[in-house]
Biopython code that builds the backbone (N, CA, C, O; Angstrom):
import numpy as np
from Bio.PDB.StructureBuilder import StructureBuilder

atoms = [
    (1, "MET", "N", (24.297, -51.770, -18.590)),
    (1, "MET", "CA", (24.184, -53.505, -18.504)),
    (1, "MET", "C", (22.948, -53.585, -17.329)),
    (1, "MET", "O", (22.704, -52.614, -16.613)),
    (2, "LYS", "N", (22.269, -54.754, -17.236)),
    (2, "LYS", "CA", (21.165, -55.338, -16.960)),
    (2, "LYS", "C", (21.247, -56.570, -16.720)),
    (2, "LYS", "O", (21.808, -57.369, -17.471)),
    (3, "THR", "N", (20.621, -56.898, -15.500)),
    (3, "THR", "CA", (20.846, -57.860, -14.791)),
    (3, "THR", "C", (19.478, -58.249, -13.956)),
    (3, "THR", "O", (18.877, -57.240, -13.587)),
    (4, "LYS", "N", (18.918, -59.369, -13.616)),
    (4, "LYS", "CA", (17.392, -60.067, -13.168)),
    (4, "LYS", "C", (17.913, -60.425, -11.693)),
    (4, "LYS", "O", (18.850, -61.192, -11.471)),
    (5, "VAL", "N", (17.297, -59.874, -10.896)),
    (5, "VAL", "CA", (17.390, -60.299, -9.171)),
    (5, "VAL", "C", (16.176, -61.064, -9.272)),
    (5, "VAL", "O", (15.121, -60.437, -9.364)),
    (6, "GLU", "N", (16.159, -62.318, -9.271)),
    (6, "GLU", "CA", (15.181, -63.441, -8.687)),
    (6, "GLU", "C", (14.379, -63.664, -7.575)),
    (6, "GLU", "O", (13.203, -64.011, -7.466)),
    (7, "ASN", "N", (15.435, -63.339, -6.597)),
    (7, "ASN", "CA", (15.100, -63.684, -5.052)),
    (7, "ASN", "C", (14.616, -62.845, -4.525)),
    (7, "ASN", "O", (14.454, -62.971, -3.311)),
    (8, "GLN", "N", (14.107, -61.449, -5.285)),
    (8, "GLN", "CA", (13.003, -60.702, -4.593)),
    (8, "GLN", "C", (12.168, -60.534, -5.464)),
    (8, "GLN", "O", (12.187, -60.923, -6.632)),
    (9, "GLU", "N", (11.062, -59.680, -4.669)),
    (9, "GLU", "CA", (9.864, -59.043, -5.482)),
    (9, "GLU", "C", (9.896, -57.739, -5.537)),
    (9, "GLU", "O", (10.174, -56.972, -4.614)),
    (10, "PHE", "N", (9.554, -57.427, -6.841)),
    (10, "PHE", "CA", (9.437, -55.717, -7.051)),
    (10, "PHE", "C", (8.238, -55.181, -6.278)),
    (10, "PHE", "O", (7.277, -55.847, -5.892)),
    (11, "THR", "N", (8.444, -53.862, -6.111)),
    (11, "THR", "CA", (7.444, -53.476, -5.386)),
    (11, "THR", "C", (7.767, -51.850, -5.962)),
    (11, "THR", "O", (8.844, -51.324, -6.244)),
    (12, "PRO", "N", (6.645, -51.415, -5.999)),
    (12, "PRO", "CA", (6.467, -49.820, -6.521)),
    (12, "PRO", "C", (7.495, -48.493, -5.804)),
    (12, "PRO", "O", (7.909, -47.516, -6.430)),
    (13, "GLU", "N", (7.708, -48.754, -4.544)),
    (13, "GLU", "CA", (8.536, -48.223, -3.688)),
    (13, "GLU", "C", (10.151, -48.408, -4.519)),
    (13, "GLU", "O", (10.969, -47.540, -4.219)),
    (14, "LEU", "N", (10.489, -49.201, -5.259)),
    (14, "LEU", "CA", (11.628, -49.438, -5.483)),
    (14, "LEU", "C", (12.099, -48.409, -6.729)),
    (14, "LEU", "O", (13.247, -48.139, -7.078)),
    (15, "GLN", "N", (10.489, -47.801, -7.425)),
    (15, "GLN", "CA", (11.090, -46.923, -8.618)),
    (15, "GLN", "C", (11.331, -45.421, -8.298)),
    (15, "GLN", "O", (11.607, -44.493, -9.058)),
    (16, "ASN", "N", (11.114, -45.454, -6.724)),
    (16, "ASN", "CA", (11.638, -43.976, -5.979)),
    (16, "ASN", "C", (12.890, -44.234, -5.306)),
    (16, "ASN", "O", (13.129, -44.992, -4.366)),
    (17, "LYS", "N", (13.772, -43.333, -6.073)),
    (17, "LYS", "CA", (15.587, -43.579, -5.675)),
    (17, "LYS", "C", (15.495, -42.796, -4.139)),
    (17, "LYS", "O", (16.565, -42.885, -3.538)),
    (18, "SER", "N", (14.715, -42.251, -3.594)),
    (18, "SER", "CA", (15.163, -41.742, -2.559)),
    (18, "SER", "C", (14.267, -42.512, -1.159)),
    (18, "SER", "O", (14.227, -42.054, -0.017)),
    (19, "SER", "N", (13.452, -44.067, -1.760)),
    (19, "SER", "CA", (13.091, -44.418, -0.628)),
    (19, "SER", "C", (13.590, -45.494, -0.204)),
    (19, "SER", "O", (14.205, -46.223, -0.981)),
    (20, "ALA", "N", (13.428, -45.817, 1.119)),
    (20, "ALA", "CA", (14.235, -46.870, 2.093)),
    (20, "ALA", "C", (14.606, -47.817, 1.382)),
    (20, "ALA", "O", (15.792, -48.144, 1.418)),
    (21, "SER", "N", (13.522, -48.627, 0.401)),
    (21, "SER", "CA", (13.330, -49.600, -0.184)),
    (21, "SER", "C", (14.294, -49.691, -1.063)),
    (21, "SER", "O", (15.142, -50.581, -1.140)),
    (22, "PHE", "N", (14.115, -48.434, -1.966)),
    (22, "PHE", "CA", (15.443, -48.769, -2.940)),
    (22, "PHE", "C", (16.935, -48.244, -2.454)),
    (22, "PHE", "O", (17.952, -48.463, -3.112)),
    (23, "GLN", "N", (16.915, -47.565, -1.284)),
    (23, "GLN", "CA", (18.162, -47.267, -0.970)),
    (23, "GLN", "C", (18.734, -48.591, -0.149)),
    (23, "GLN", "O", (19.925, -48.817, -0.360)),
    (24, "ALA", "N", (18.113, -49.418, 0.681)),
    (24, "ALA", "CA", (18.447, -50.518, 1.105)),
    (24, "ALA", "C", (18.619, -51.613, -0.020)),
    (24, "ALA", "O", (19.284, -52.609, 0.268)),
    (25, "PHE", "N", (17.992, -51.486, -1.455)),
    (25, "PHE", "CA", (18.402, -52.709, -2.284)),
    (25, "PHE", "C", (19.581, -52.035, -2.872)),
    (25, "PHE", "O", (20.531, -52.798, -3.047)),
    (26, "GLU", "N", (19.771, -50.797, -3.226)),
    (26, "GLU", "CA", (20.980, -50.399, -3.644)),
    (26, "GLU", "C", (22.147, -51.007, -2.663)),
    (26, "GLU", "O", (22.898, -51.932, -2.972)),
    (27, "LYS", "N", (22.144, -50.481, -1.738)),
    (27, "LYS", "CA", (23.333, -50.881, -0.947)),
    (27, "LYS", "C", (23.751, -52.258, -0.798)),
    (27, "LYS", "O", (24.944, -52.542, -0.693)),
    (28, "GLU", "N", (22.677, -53.280, -0.779)),
    (28, "GLU", "CA", (23.104, -54.930, -0.994)),
    (28, "GLU", "C", (23.661, -54.855, -2.245)),
    (28, "GLU", "O", (24.853, -55.067, -2.464)),
    (29, "PHE", "N", (22.808, -54.547, -3.114)),
    (29, "PHE", "CA", (23.443, -54.634, -4.895)),
    (29, "PHE", "C", (24.838, -54.357, -5.303)),
    (29, "PHE", "O", (25.568, -54.855, -6.161)),
    (30, "LYS", "N", (25.011, -53.283, -4.311)),
    (30, "LYS", "CA", (26.314, -52.406, -4.696)),
    (30, "LYS", "C", (27.480, -53.468, -4.058)),
    (30, "LYS", "O", (28.539, -53.681, -4.648)),
    (31, "GLU", "N", (27.135, -54.073, -2.816)),
    (31, "GLU", "CA", (27.902, -54.676, -1.968)),
    (31, "GLU", "C", (28.594, -56.104, -2.600)),
    (31, "GLU", "O", (29.690, -56.659, -2.528)),
    (32, "GLN", "N", (26.919, -56.426, -3.445)),
    (32, "GLN", "CA", (27.143, -57.728, -4.134)),
    (32, "GLN", "C", (28.240, -57.620, -5.340)),
    (32, "GLN", "O", (29.203, -58.372, -5.493)),
    (33, "MET", "N", (27.951, -56.747, -5.987)),
    (33, "MET", "CA", (28.498, -55.943, -7.252)),
    (33, "MET", "C", (30.124, -55.738, -7.069)),
    (33, "MET", "O", (30.947, -55.934, -7.964)),
    (34, "ARG", "N", (30.384, -55.356, -5.887)),
    (34, "ARG", "CA", (31.633, -54.524, -5.092)),
    (34, "ARG", "C", (32.416, -56.070, -5.384)),
    (34, "ARG", "O", (33.491, -56.172, -5.974)),
    (35, "ASP", "N", (31.464, -57.449, -4.725)),
    (35, "ASP", "CA", (32.331, -58.600, -4.289)),
    (35, "ASP", "C", (32.391, -59.530, -5.530)),
    (35, "ASP", "O", (33.272, -60.377, -5.673)),
    (36, "LEU", "N", (31.375, -59.308, -6.428)),
    (36, "LEU", "CA", (31.455, -60.005, -7.838)),
    (36, "LEU", "C", (32.340, -59.608, -8.908)),
    (36, "LEU", "O", (32.523, -60.311, -9.901)),
    (37, "TYR", "N", (33.062, -58.139, -8.657)),
    (37, "TYR", "CA", (33.665, -57.574, -9.804)),
    (37, "TYR", "C", (35.103, -57.060, -9.184)),
    (37, "TYR", "O", (35.961, -56.374, -9.739)),
    (38, "LYS", "N", (35.091, -57.517, -8.081)),
    (38, "LYS", "CA", (36.353, -57.214, -7.311)),
    (38, "LYS", "C", (37.715, -57.553, -7.936)),
    (38, "LYS", "O", (38.608, -56.797, -7.555)),
    (39, "HIS", "N", (38.009, -58.301, -8.614)),
    (39, "HIS", "CA", (39.458, -58.899, -9.694)),
    (39, "HIS", "C", (39.014, -58.145, -10.984)),
    (39, "HIS", "O", (39.480, -58.688, -11.986)),
    (40, "ILE", "N", (38.267, -57.078, -11.242)),
    (40, "ILE", "CA", (37.942, -56.290, -12.811)),
    (40, "ILE", "C", (39.280, -55.171, -12.337)),
    (40, "ILE", "O", (39.328, -54.571, -11.264)),
    (41, "GLU", "N", (39.979, -55.120, -13.094)),
    (41, "GLU", "CA", (40.906, -53.872, -12.970)),
    (41, "GLU", "C", (40.175, -52.567, -13.242)),
    (41, "GLU", "O", (39.357, -52.347, -14.135)),
    (42, "GLY", "N", (40.549, -51.885, -12.464)),
    (42, "GLY", "CA", (39.753, -50.501, -12.529)),
    (42, "GLY", "C", (38.256, -50.086, -11.829)),
    (42, "GLY", "O", (37.841, -48.928, -11.851)),
    (43, "TYR", "N", (37.604, -51.072, -11.284)),
    (43, "TYR", "CA", (36.687, -51.357, -11.052)),
    (43, "TYR", "C", (36.445, -49.999, -9.738)),
    (43, "TYR", "O", (37.153, -49.862, -8.741)),
    (44, "GLN", "N", (35.415, -49.251, -10.074)),
    (44, "GLN", "CA", (34.848, -48.463, -9.124)),
    (44, "GLN", "C", (33.741, -48.660, -8.146)),
    (44, "GLN", "O", (33.788, -48.803, -6.924)),
    (45, "ASP", "N", (32.777, -48.635, -8.936)),
    (45, "ASP", "CA", (31.319, -48.986, -8.102)),
    (45, "ASP", "C", (30.556, -48.893, -9.846)),
    (45, "ASP", "O", (30.982, -48.749, -10.992)),
    (46, "VAL", "N", (29.295, -49.065, -9.217)),
    (46, "VAL", "CA", (28.358, -49.193, -10.058)),
    (46, "VAL", "C", (27.401, -48.367, -9.617)),
    (46, "VAL", "O", (27.344, -48.196, -8.400)),
    (47, "VAL", "N", (26.102, -47.427, -10.785)),
    (47, "VAL", "CA", (25.436, -46.943, -10.647)),
    (47, "VAL", "C", (23.744, -47.350, -11.070)),
    (47, "VAL", "O", (23.471, -47.325, -12.270)),
    (48, "ILE", "N", (22.909, -47.627, -10.317)),
    (48, "ILE", "CA", (21.585, -47.736, -10.485)),
    (48, "ILE", "C", (20.687, -47.023, -11.395)),
    (48, "ILE", "O", (20.101, -46.062, -10.894)),
    (49, "HIS", "N", (20.424, -47.322, -12.783)),
    (49, "HIS", "CA", (19.702, -46.328, -13.315)),
    (49, "HIS", "C", (18.197, -46.373, -12.993)),
    (49, "HIS", "O", (17.503, -45.379, -12.781)),
    (50, "GLU", "N", (17.815, -47.552, -12.983)),
    (50, "GLU", "CA", (16.549, -47.773, -12.724)),
    (50, "GLU", "C", (16.020, -49.707, -12.222)),
    (50, "GLU", "O", (16.499, -50.748, -12.671)),
    (51, "LEU", "N", (15.097, -49.556, -11.352)),
    (51, "LEU", "CA", (14.581, -50.956, -11.078)),
    (51, "LEU", "C", (13.341, -51.135, -11.686)),
    (51, "LEU", "O", (12.496, -50.245, -11.586)),
    (52, "THR", "N", (13.013, -52.603, -12.568)),
    (52, "THR", "CA", (11.352, -52.701, -13.335)),
    (52, "THR", "C", (11.236, -53.729, -12.804)),
    (52, "THR", "O", (12.112, -54.359, -12.213)),
    (53, "GLN", "N", (9.917, -54.059, -12.992)),
    (53, "GLN", "CA", (9.566, -55.538, -12.330)),
    (53, "GLN", "C", (10.218, -56.908, -13.252)),
    (53, "GLN", "O", (11.003, -56.995, -14.196)),
    (54, "GLY", "N", (9.588, -57.703, -12.587)),
    (54, "GLY", "CA", (10.055, -58.934, -13.698)),
    (54, "GLY", "C", (11.312, -59.416, -12.748)),
    (54, "GLY", "O", (12.515, -59.388, -13.007)),
    (55, "SER", "N", (10.503, -59.953, -11.338)),
    (55, "SER", "CA", (11.357, -59.919, -9.928)),
    (55, "SER", "C", (12.032, -58.395, -9.795)),
    (55, "SER", "O", (11.301, -57.415, -9.654)),
    (56, "ILE", "N", (12.863, -58.328, -9.826)),
    (56, "ILE", "CA", (13.609, -57.234, -9.766)),
    (56, "ILE", "C", (14.586, -56.896, -11.103)),
    (56, "ILE", "O", (15.655, -57.494, -10.981)),
    (57, "VAL", "N", (14.526, -56.253, -12.107)),
    (57, "VAL", "CA", (15.319, -56.077, -13.302)),
    (57, "VAL", "C", (16.502, -54.868, -12.863)),
    (57, "VAL", "O", (15.945, -53.860, -12.427)),
    (58, "VAL", "N", (17.267, -54.820, -12.878)),
    (58, "VAL", "CA", (18.017, -53.925, -12.527)),
    (58, "VAL", "C", (19.084, -53.247, -13.557)),
    (58, "VAL", "O", (20.075, -53.884, -13.914)),
    (59, "ASN", "N", (18.809, -51.815, -14.053)),
    (59, "ASN", "CA", (19.461, -51.700, -15.269)),
    (59, "ASN", "C", (20.699, -50.786, -14.651)),
    (59, "ASN", "O", (20.261, -49.969, -13.841)),
    (60, "TYR", "N", (22.130, -50.720, -14.830)),
    (60, "TYR", "CA", (22.760, -50.340, -14.249)),
    (60, "TYR", "C", (24.379, -50.011, -14.978)),
    (60, "TYR", "O", (24.848, -50.600, -15.952)),
    (61, "ARG", "N", (25.044, -48.881, -14.168)),
    (61, "ARG", "CA", (26.127, -48.587, -15.080)),
    (61, "ARG", "C", (27.479, -49.181, -14.299)),
    (61, "ARG", "O", (27.400, -48.992, -13.085)),
    (62, "VAL", "N", (28.391, -49.685, -14.614)),
    (62, "VAL", "CA", (29.728, -50.123, -14.262)),
    (62, "VAL", "C", (30.687, -48.874, -14.322)),
    (62, "VAL", "O", (30.948, -48.201, -15.319)),
    (63, "LEU", "N", (31.235, -48.687, -12.822)),
    (63, "LEU", "CA", (32.309, -47.204, -12.884)),
    (63, "LEU", "C", (33.490, -48.016, -13.053)),
    (63, "LEU", "O", (33.676, -49.024, -12.372)),
    (64, "LEU", "N", (34.431, -47.543, -14.085)),
    (64, "LEU", "CA", (35.793, -47.862, -14.090)),
    (64, "LEU", "C", (36.632, -46.788, -14.376)),
    (64, "LEU", "O", (36.397, -45.797, -15.069)),
    (65, "LYS", "N", (37.954, -47.194, -13.572)),
    (65, "LYS", "CA", (39.048, -46.110, -13.888)),
    (65, "LYS", "C", (40.418, -47.118, -14.644)),
    (65, "LYS", "O", (41.079, -48.092, -14.282)),
    (66, "VAL", "N", (40.368, -46.355, -15.702)),
    (66, "VAL", "CA", (41.144, -46.881, -16.757)),
    (66, "VAL", "C", (42.454, -46.263, -16.830)),
    (66, "VAL", "O", (42.379, -45.178, -17.406)),
    (67, "PRO", "N", (43.459, -46.517, -16.510)),
    (67, "PRO", "CA", (44.929, -45.447, -16.981)),
    (67, "PRO", "C", (44.253, -44.943, -18.503)),
    (67, "PRO", "O", (43.379, -45.581, -19.091)),
    (68, "ALA", "N", (44.699, -44.003, -18.862)),
    (68, "ALA", "CA", (45.311, -43.703, -20.225)),
    (68, "ALA", "C", (46.508, -44.186, -20.736)),
    (68, "ALA", "O", (47.612, -44.143, -20.192)),
    (69, "SER", "N", (46.164, -44.730, -22.011)),
    (69, "SER", "CA", (47.254, -45.431, -22.790)),
    (69, "SER", "C", (47.105, -45.819, -24.036)),
    (69, "SER", "O", (45.984, -45.922, -24.533)),
    (70, "THR", "N", (48.330, -46.110, -24.770)),
    (70, "THR", "CA", (48.080, -46.352, -25.998)),
    (70, "THR", "C", (47.536, -47.657, -26.382)),
    (70, "THR", "O", (47.638, -48.136, -27.512)),
    (71, "LYS", "N", (46.810, -48.340, -25.143)),
    (71, "LYS", "CA", (46.409, -49.839, -25.302)),
    (71, "LYS", "C", (44.975, -49.286, -24.398)),
    (71, "LYS", "O", (44.606, -49.991, -23.459)),
    (72, "ALA", "N", (44.295, -48.160, -24.689)),
    (72, "ALA", "CA", (43.188, -47.917, -23.716)),
    (72, "ALA", "C", (42.057, -48.921, -24.167)),
    (72, "ALA", "O", (41.461, -49.693, -23.417)),
    (73, "ASN", "N", (41.911, -48.808, -25.213)),
    (73, "ASN", "CA", (40.664, -49.404, -26.417)),
    (73, "ASN", "C", (40.593, -50.882, -25.854)),
    (73, "ASN", "O", (39.637, -51.435, -25.310)),
    (74, "GLU", "N", (41.980, -51.426, -26.154)),
    (74, "GLU", "CA", (42.108, -52.896, -25.877)),
    (74, "GLU", "C", (41.638, -53.442, -24.412)),
    (74, "GLU", "O", (41.045, -54.489, -24.155)),
    (75, "THR", "N", (42.134, -52.300, -23.434)),
    (75, "THR", "CA", (41.854, -52.787, -22.177)),
    (75, "THR", "C", (40.504, -52.583, -21.823)),
    (75, "THR", "O", (39.879, -53.448, -21.209)),
    (76, "LEU", "N", (40.002, -51.500, -22.163)),
    (76, "LEU", "CA", (38.406, -51.408, -22.061)),
    (76, "LEU", "C", (37.552, -52.723, -22.891)),
    (76, "LEU", "O", (36.469, -53.059, -22.413)),
    (77, "LYS", "N", (37.965, -53.297, -23.879)),
    (77, "LYS", "CA", (37.414, -54.060, -24.726)),
    (77, "LYS", "C", (37.543, -55.526, -23.496)),
    (77, "LYS", "O", (36.514, -56.143, -23.219)),
    (78, "THR", "N", (38.763, -55.885, -22.928)),
    (78, "THR", "CA", (39.165, -56.849, -22.235)),
    (78, "THR", "C", (38.460, -56.964, -21.040)),
    (78, "THR", "O", (38.095, -58.103, -20.747)),
    (79, "ILE", "N", (38.149, -55.942, -20.187)),
    (79, "ILE", "CA", (37.454, -55.771, -19.090)),
    (79, "ILE", "C", (35.994, -55.612, -19.389)),
    (79, "ILE", "O", (35.283, -55.790, -18.400)),
    (80, "SER", "N", (35.392, -55.333, -20.459)),
    (80, "SER", "CA", (34.116, -55.469, -20.855)),
    (80, "SER", "C", (33.564, -56.719, -20.924)),
    (80, "SER", "O", (32.432, -57.034, -20.558)),
    (81, "ASN", "N", (34.823, -57.770, -21.648)),
    (81, "ASN", "CA", (34.441, -59.409, -21.532)),
    (81, "ASN", "C", (34.316, -59.643, -20.166)),
    (81, "ASN", "O", (33.231, -60.065, -19.764)),
    (82, "GLU", "N", (35.258, -59.442, -19.345)),
    (82, "GLU", "CA", (35.703, -59.756, -17.852)),
    (82, "GLU", "C", (34.264, -59.735, -17.190)),
    (82, "GLU", "O", (33.596, -60.675, -16.762)),
    (83, "LEU", "N", (33.990, -58.385, -17.233)),
    (83, "LEU", "CA", (32.136, -58.157, -16.720)),
    (83, "LEU", "C", (31.381, -58.713, -16.949)),
    (83, "LEU", "O", (30.749, -59.107, -15.969)),
    (84, "ILE", "N", (30.880, -59.155, -18.282)),
    (84, "ILE", "CA", (30.327, -60.293, -18.554)),
    (84, "ILE", "C", (30.724, -61.197, -18.176)),
    (84, "ILE", "O", (29.968, -61.771, -17.392)),
    (85, "ASN", "N", (31.945, -61.821, -18.428)),
    (85, "ASN", "CA", (31.647, -63.022, -17.593)),
    (85, "ASN", "C", (31.246, -63.354, -16.081)),
    (85, "ASN", "O", (30.614, -64.271, -15.557)),
    (86, "ALA", "N", (32.026, -61.968, -15.510)),
    (86, "ALA", "CA", (31.675, -62.165, -14.416)),
    (86, "ALA", "C", (30.551, -62.657, -13.825)),
    (86, "ALA", "O", (30.484, -63.583, -13.016)),
    (87, "ILE", "N", (28.925, -61.424, -14.647)),
    (87, "ILE", "CA", (27.747, -61.457, -14.266)),
    (87, "ILE", "C", (27.219, -62.688, -14.474)),
    (87, "ILE", "O", (26.738, -63.390, -13.585)),
    (88, "THR", "N", (27.316, -63.051, -15.945)),
    (88, "THR", "CA", (26.726, -64.517, -16.295)),
    (88, "THR", "C", (27.495, -65.569, -15.383)),
    (88, "THR", "O", (26.801, -66.314, -14.690)),
    (89, "SER", "N", (28.524, -65.653, -15.346)),
    (89, "SER", "CA", (28.730, -67.025, -14.443)),
    (89, "SER", "C", (28.584, -67.133, -13.185)),
    (89, "SER", "O", (28.949, -68.195, -12.680)),
    (90, "SER", "N", (27.892, -65.855, -12.131)),
    (90, "SER", "CA", (27.514, -65.834, -11.211)),
    (90, "SER", "C", (25.969, -66.070, -11.076)),
    (90, "SER", "O", (25.666, -66.097, -9.884)),
    (91, "THR", "N", (24.793, -66.265, -11.982)),
    (91, "THR", "CA", (23.695, -66.730, -12.058)),
    (91, "THR", "C", (23.724, -67.988, -12.418)),
    (91, "THR", "O", (24.678, -68.442, -13.049)),
    (92, "THR", "N", (22.777, -68.648, -12.097)),
    (92, "THR", "CA", (21.782, -69.739, -12.441)),
    (92, "THR", "C", (20.964, -69.368, -13.599)),
    (92, "THR", "O", (20.004, -68.598, -13.610)),
    (93, "CYS", "N", (21.605, -70.180, -14.805)),
    (93, "CYS", "CA", (20.193, -68.964, -15.749)),
    (93, "CYS", "C", (19.479, -70.363, -16.006)),
    (93, "CYS", "O", (20.031, -71.462, -15.983)),
    (94, "ASN", "N", (18.162, -70.101, -16.250)),
    (94, "ASN", "CA", (17.341, -71.032, -16.617)),
    (94, "ASN", "C", (16.297, -70.315, -18.000)),
    (94, "ASN", "O", (16.587, -69.359, -18.719)),
    (95, "GLU", "N", (15.125, -71.111, -18.023)),
    (95, "GLU", "CA", (14.223, -70.420, -19.356)),
    (95, "GLU", "C", (14.417, -69.047, -19.433)),
    (95, "GLU", "O", (14.556, -68.514, -20.534)),
    (96, "SER", "N", (14.448, -68.301, -18.230)),
    (96, "SER", "CA", (14.536, -66.657, -18.502)),
    (96, "SER", "C", (15.403, -65.983, -18.809)),
    (96, "SER", "O", (15.315, -64.760, -18.922)),
    (97, "CYS", "N", (16.544, -66.743, -19.028)),
    (97, "CYS", "CA", (18.052, -65.891, -19.499)),
    (97, "CYS", "C", (18.300, -65.747, -20.813)),
    (97, "CYS", "O", (19.286, -66.243, -21.359)),
    (98, "GLU", "N", (17.236, -64.916, -21.526)),
    (98, "GLU", "CA", (16.987, -64.544, -22.435)),
    (98, "GLU", "C", (16.779, -63.421, -22.791)),
    (98, "GLU", "O", (15.966, -62.773, -22.132)),
    (99, "GLY", "N", (17.519, -62.712, -24.104)),
    (99, "GLY", "CA", (17.593, -61.211, -24.336)),
    (99, "GLY", "C", (18.234, -60.320, -23.198)),
    (99, "GLY", "O", (19.363, -60.370, -22.708)),
    (100, "ASP", "N", (17.105, -59.445, -22.916)),
    (100, "ASP", "CA", (17.827, -58.410, -22.298)),
    (100, "ASP", "C", (17.318, -58.763, -20.692)),
    (100, "ASP", "O", (17.001, -57.800, -19.993)),
    (101, "ASN", "N", (17.246, -60.040, -20.157)),
    (101, "ASN", "CA", (16.863, -60.450, -18.867)),
    (101, "ASN", "C", (18.358, -60.566, -18.555)),
    (101, "ASN", "O", (18.353, -60.207, -17.377)),
    (102, "PHE", "N", (19.330, -60.772, -18.784)),
    (102, "PHE", "CA", (20.630, -60.559, -18.299)),
    (102, "PHE", "C", (21.555, -60.016, -19.193)),
    (102, "PHE", "O", (21.396, -60.192, -20.401)),
    (103, "VAL", "N", (22.793, -59.181, -18.625)),
    (103, "VAL", "CA", (23.819, -58.860, -18.894)),
    (103, "VAL", "C", (23.119, -58.456, -20.285)),
    (103, "VAL", "O", (23.787, -57.958, -21.191)),
]
sb = StructureBuilder()
sb.init_structure("model")
sb.init_model(0)
sb.init_chain("A")
sb.init_seg("    ")
for serial, (resi, resn, name, xyz) in enumerate(atoms, 1):
    if name == "N":
        sb.init_residue(resn, " ", resi, " ")
    sb.init_atom(name, np.array(xyz, "f"), 0.0, 1.0, " ", f" {name:<3s}", serial, name[0])
structure = sb.get_structure()
């Protein structure tokens, strides 16, 4: 998934996953995503793949634990839609909410 954090400015340190800046951002982002996705069945965590410029563009993966069943594909599809709805409803979209700028 991809989202844009507009209330913070990108700095080169955010490209280094071992930097204090990246780790502080990651901690805050994970806390916000945990709160945002707490109602999603099977939600475990998020993993940030990269941060890039454009305020801060976050490319991340949502980790889920979905029980194996005959309806696993249906469950995953439902959860995927819930994830997208959660992130899009939590943002204030303006003209920058196009293309890959958000989810």
